VOLUM-312888 format. One record per residue (C-alpha): residue number from 1; x, y, z. Coordinates in steps of 0.02 Angstrom, whole numbers. Example, Ala and Ser with C-alpha at 12.3 -4.5 7.8 and 13.67 -1.06 7.14 Angstrom:
<mitis>
MITI_resi_u_v_w
MITI_1_615_-225_390
MITI_2_684_-53_357
</mitis>
This chain:
<mitis>
MITI_resi_u_v_w
MITI_1_1722_3983_-3246
MITI_2_1872_3899_-3315
MITI_3_1821_3738_-3219
MITI_4_1634_3759_-3293
MITI_5_1718_3769_-3478
MITI_6_1825_3614_-3452
MITI_7_1650_3529_-3415
MITI_8_1547_3595_-3557
MITI_9_1716_3530_-3663
MITI_10_1706_3373_-3594
MITI_11_1510_3344_-3623
MITI_12_1541_3407_-3793
MITI_13_1690_3280_-3848
MITI_14_1572_3142_-3767
MITI_15_1438_3198_-3860
MITI_16_1512_3197_-4018
MITI_17_1583_3014_-3984
MITI_18_1409_2939_-3952
MITI_19_1357_3011_-4112
MITI_20_1499_2949_-4219
MITI_21_1423_2805_-4331
MITI_22_1481_2621_-4292
MITI_23_1564_2512_-4426
MITI_24_1445_2369_-4466
MITI_25_1520_2186_-4459
MITI_26_1530_2187_-4651
MITI_27_1615_2358_-4667
MITI_28_1745_2266_-4537
MITI_29_1758_2109_-4622
MITI_30_1765_2195_-4802
MITI_31_1909_2302_-4740
MITI_32_2008_2168_-4653
MITI_33_2002_2072_-4819
MITI_34_2017_2222_-4949
MITI_35_1879_2153_-5039
MITI_36_1674_2174_-5042
MITI_37_1560_2028_-5023
MITI_38_1480_1952_-5179
MITI_39_1317_1846_-5201
MITI_40_1318_1703_-5094
MITI_41_1299_1543_-5210
MITI_42_1209_1462_-5078
MITI_43_1021_1511_-5004
MITI_44_1109_1601_-4851
MITI_45_1112_1785_-4806
MITI_46_1285_1773_-4754
MITI_47_1413_1859_-4818
MITI_48_1517_1774_-4953
MITI_49_1698_1835_-4995
MITI_50_1771_1738_-5153
MITI_51_1941_1682_-5218
MITI_52_2023_1753_-5080
MITI_53_2222_1704_-5079
MITI_54_2308_1602_-4938
MITI_55_2478_1576_-5041
MITI_56_2569_1609_-5202
MITI_57_2528_1461_-5307
MITI_58_2383_1461_-5413
MITI_59_2269_1353_-5334
MITI_60_2301_1440_-5145
MITI_61_2123_1513_-5162
MITI_62_1977_1495_-5046
MITI_63_1807_1562_-5013
MITI_64_1756_1642_-4851
MITI_65_1565_1631_-4784
MITI_66_1520_1722_-4606
MITI_67_1359_1784_-4508
MITI_68_1304_1939_-4577
MITI_69_1314_2009_-4394
MITI_70_1457_1913_-4338
MITI_71_1461_1824_-4183
MITI_72_1514_1649_-4270
MITI_73_1527_1509_-4152
MITI_74_1688_1449_-4245
MITI_75_1752_1393_-4403
MITI_76_1739_1239_-4520
MITI_77_1866_1236_-4655
MITI_78_1812_1123_-4806
MITI_79_1926_1048_-4933
MITI_80_1841_966_-5097
MITI_81_1895_789_-5174
MITI_82_1949_734_-5339
MITI_83_2102_619_-5310
MITI_84_2219_768_-5296
MITI_85_2189_797_-5479
MITI_86_2010_856_-5525
MITI_87_1872_951_-5441
MITI_88_1862_1126_-5368
MITI_89_1783_1227_-5210
MITI_90_1636_1256_-5316
MITI_91_1568_1071_-5281
MITI_92_1542_1114_-5118
MITI_93_1394_1228_-5190
MITI_94_1314_1070_-5256
MITI_95_1222_933_-5164
MITI_96_1258_842_-5048
MITI_97_1375_976_-4977
MITI_98_1262_1133_-5003
MITI_99_1124_1074_-4881
MITI_100_1262_1033_-4743
MITI_101_1344_1207_-4773
MITI_102_1168_1287_-4762
MITI_103_1145_1210_-4608
MITI_104_1300_1265_-4528
MITI_105_1276_1440_-4585
MITI_106_1110_1457_-4507
MITI_107_1192_1408_-4345
MITI_108_1317_1552_-4360
MITI_109_1461_1452_-4413
MITI_110_1595_1524_-4526
MITI_111_1643_1427_-4677
MITI_112_1802_1429_-4774
MITI_113_1805_1310_-4927
MITI_114_1967_1299_-4997
MITI_115_2063_1241_-5167
MITI_116_2233_1167_-5143
MITI_117_2370_1119_-5277
MITI_118_2355_966_-5374
MITI_119_2482_830_-5400
MITI_120_2508_894_-5569
MITI_121_2507_1082_-5536
MITI_122_2657_1192_-5580
MITI_123_2794_1180_-5454
MITI_124_2711_1029_-5362
MITI_125_2814_896_-5273
MITI_126_2663_787_-5262
MITI_127_2574_728_-5121
MITI_128_2648_829_-4988
MITI_129_2637_988_-5086
MITI_130_2446_965_-5084
MITI_131_2439_900_-4907
MITI_132_2543_1049_-4850
MITI_133_2441_1175_-4922
MITI_134_2310_1127_-4791
MITI_135_2450_1177_-4671
MITI_136_2471_1336_-4766
MITI_137_2281_1378_-4775
MITI_138_2263_1335_-4581
MITI_139_2415_1461_-4527
MITI_140_2317_1598_-4628
MITI_141_2149_1575_-4566
MITI_142_2231_1594_-4388
MITI_143_2325_1751_-4436
MITI_144_2165_1838_-4497
MITI_145_2033_1759_-4369
MITI_146_2068_1910_-4234
MITI_147_2026_2046_-4371
MITI_148_1871_1961_-4419
MITI_149_1806_1909_-4244
MITI_150_1826_1726_-4260
MITI_151_1876_1613_-4140
MITI_152_2046_1520_-4201
MITI_153_2019_1397_-4055
MITI_154_1871_1330_-4119
MITI_155_1914_1251_-4295
MITI_156_1839_1104_-4378
MITI_157_1939_1019_-4528
MITI_158_1819_939_-4662
MITI_159_1842_854_-4824
MITI_160_1770_730_-4945
MITI_161_1905_596_-5014
MITI_162_2062_693_-5043
MITI_163_1989_834_-4944
MITI_164_1963_720_-4814
MITI_165_2150_655_-4818
MITI_166_2223_842_-4812
MITI_167_2089_858_-4653
MITI_168_2159_705_-4575
MITI_169_2349_727_-4617
MITI_170_2338_910_-4549
MITI_171_2224_878_-4386
MITI_172_2318_719_-4327
MITI_173_2474_807_-4305
MITI_174_2531_918_-4160
MITI_175_2626_1032_-4242
MITI_176_2491_1097_-4349
MITI_177_2314_1062_-4270
MITI_178_2318_1206_-4140
MITI_179_2130_1243_-4122
MITI_180_2071_1103_-4207
MITI_181_1937_1029_-4098
MITI_182_1866_906_-4232
MITI_183_1888_823_-4400
MITI_184_1753_774_-4535
MITI_185_1809_646_-4651
MITI_186_1690_604_-4788
MITI_187_1733_445_-4904
MITI_188_1887_451_-4846
MITI_189_2049_347_-4853
MITI_190_2155_276_-4703
MITI_191_2321_310_-4744
MITI_192_2427_386_-4892
MITI_193_2550_249_-4871
MITI_194_2457_150_-5017
MITI_195_2550_-9_-4976
MITI_196_2450_1_-4804
MITI_197_2294_-36_-4913
MITI_198_2364_-214_-4936
MITI_199_2310_-241_-4752
MITI_200_2123_-194_-4782
MITI_201_2087_-285_-4935
MITI_202_2130_-479_-4931
MITI_203_2251_-532_-5080
MITI_204_2279_-363_-5137
MITI_205_2444_-313_-5216
MITI_206_2481_-133_-5241
MITI_207_2617_-166_-5363
MITI_208_2499_-275_-5480
MITI_209_2382_-139_-5493
MITI_210_2500_3_-5537
MITI_211_2537_-134_-5677
MITI_212_2366_-165_-5725
MITI_213_2281_5_-5703
MITI_214_2348_157_-5803
MITI_215_2248_267_-5689
MITI_216_2321_206_-5540
MITI_217_2481_199_-5603
MITI_218_2472_372_-5651
MITI_219_2430_410_-5476
MITI_220_2544_302_-5387
MITI_221_2686_395_-5476
MITI_222_2612_583_-5445
MITI_223_2609_528_-5258
MITI_224_2777_494_-5240
MITI_225_2873_558_-5377
MITI_226_2900_398_-5478
MITI_227_2879_220_-5450
MITI_228_3004_178_-5306
MITI_229_2948_275_-5159
MITI_230_3066_290_-5004
MITI_231_3008_210_-4838
MITI_232_3026_403_-4778
MITI_233_2898_454_-4918
MITI_234_2786_321_-4861
MITI_235_2801_361_-4681
MITI_236_2777_541_-4710
MITI_237_2596_516_-4761
MITI_238_2538_372_-4671
MITI_239_2425_475_-4558
MITI_240_2341_335_-4469
MITI_241_2495_303_-4383
MITI_242_2495_494_-4331
MITI_243_2347_455_-4203
MITI_244_2377_478_-4015
MITI_245_2254_508_-3872
MITI_246_2271_709_-3888
MITI_247_2199_712_-4059
MITI_248_2033_803_-4101
MITI_249_1881_692_-4122
MITI_250_1845_617_-4289
MITI_251_1691_593_-4382
MITI_252_1702_458_-4516
MITI_253_1568_399_-4650
MITI_254_1609_289_-4800
MITI_255_1486_197_-4898
MITI_256_1572_101_-5030
MITI_257_1596_-90_-5014
MITI_258_1722_-211_-4980
MITI_259_1754_-297_-5144
MITI_260_1897_-218_-5243
MITI_261_1897_-351_-5371
MITI_262_1761_-364_-5509
MITI_263_1695_-522_-5572
MITI_264_1772_-494_-5727
MITI_265_1959_-472_-5635
MITI_266_1961_-280_-5639
MITI_267_1993_-157_-5504
MITI_268_1850_-43_-5438
MITI_269_1945_108_-5395
MITI_270_1796_186_-5306
MITI_271_1797_42_-5187
MITI_272_1977_53_-5172
MITI_273_1979_223_-5122
MITI_274_1824_248_-5042
MITI_275_1782_75_-4952
MITI_276_1711_52_-4773
MITI_277_1867_-40_-4740
MITI_278_1959_126_-4734
MITI_279_1854_213_-4608
MITI_280_1832_52_-4510
MITI_281_2032_51_-4490
MITI_282_2030_230_-4435
MITI_283_1897_199_-4303
MITI_284_1995_33_-4237
MITI_285_2152_133_-4224
MITI_286_2057_272_-4145
MITI_287_1994_150_-4013
MITI_288_2165_85_-3992
MITI_289_2237_250_-3955
MITI_290_2088_295_-3825
MITI_291_1994_427_-3919
MITI_292_1813_429_-3982
MITI_293_1753_440_-4155
MITI_294_1576_469_-4224
MITI_295_1474_438_-4388
MITI_296_1313_430_-4475
MITI_297_1259_298_-4354
MITI_298_1270_429_-4214
MITI_299_1230_597_-4282
MITI_300_1227_703_-4438
MITI_301_1393_793_-4512
MITI_302_1310_956_-4452
MITI_303_1267_891_-4269
MITI_304_1440_843_-4244
MITI_305_1522_1013_-4293
MITI_306_1385_1102_-4179
MITI_307_1427_992_-4031
MITI_308_1619_1020_-4052
MITI_309_1598_1210_-4084
MITI_310_1474_1254_-3953
</mitis>
């Protein structure tokens, strides 16, 4: 009789467990983030969490989009552009980025869309602060990935202009790029050693441009904390020289032309910052180091991301 009681009790316990409600993926993520999802600014059914924090600085914030039912195939981290002085993560919800992001969300990719400290943000030490915010975000995403059922070993870093530079600076360093399987760099620069740009454009003098362009002079001084950077400062941000065969594959896409000097003698800063000469230099260095690159002539950014995450 006692054995029969034990059997009945066991069935009762099992029956109660099987009838207990399961936790949905939305509940799991909301609990882990301590925040409820908000209305998605894109045409997507993915869960949208806004203005999450990854550090103590004012602009250490990010938005997170994850598939409604989970099962993300990987993570894309996006950094906006703006010369390290302007713009915001909300730029990604406008074209041409919105279409790319929607396509990725429809393929069950989780997306992190981040702000970062500007060169003139409070307590900023210049360019290295902005670049290191990328490292801080990467570490944070890795730390919460398991609680969100995200794969921290399948990360694609991406960005436009200065955001592309943050992606390259972090993605090309073994100390920071754990789990990074690809880098998408749109309208990118080839280095933040600005003197290295003299090798890209004939007869270009960085010192002369700083004298003739107040805008460039401001950027130069904010980059390095003054008009006379040390060689150590220049080397620390010369990410083209970080490349080695172990680095993740690059997707590079620049459309600005080659002519920095206009017919009236003024400097075209859009060309200076975004010329195809920058992406060509990165491709040439990658070939020299023995690893592959992709771009618009090979595939779309979405196709590249999906190829690296699947």
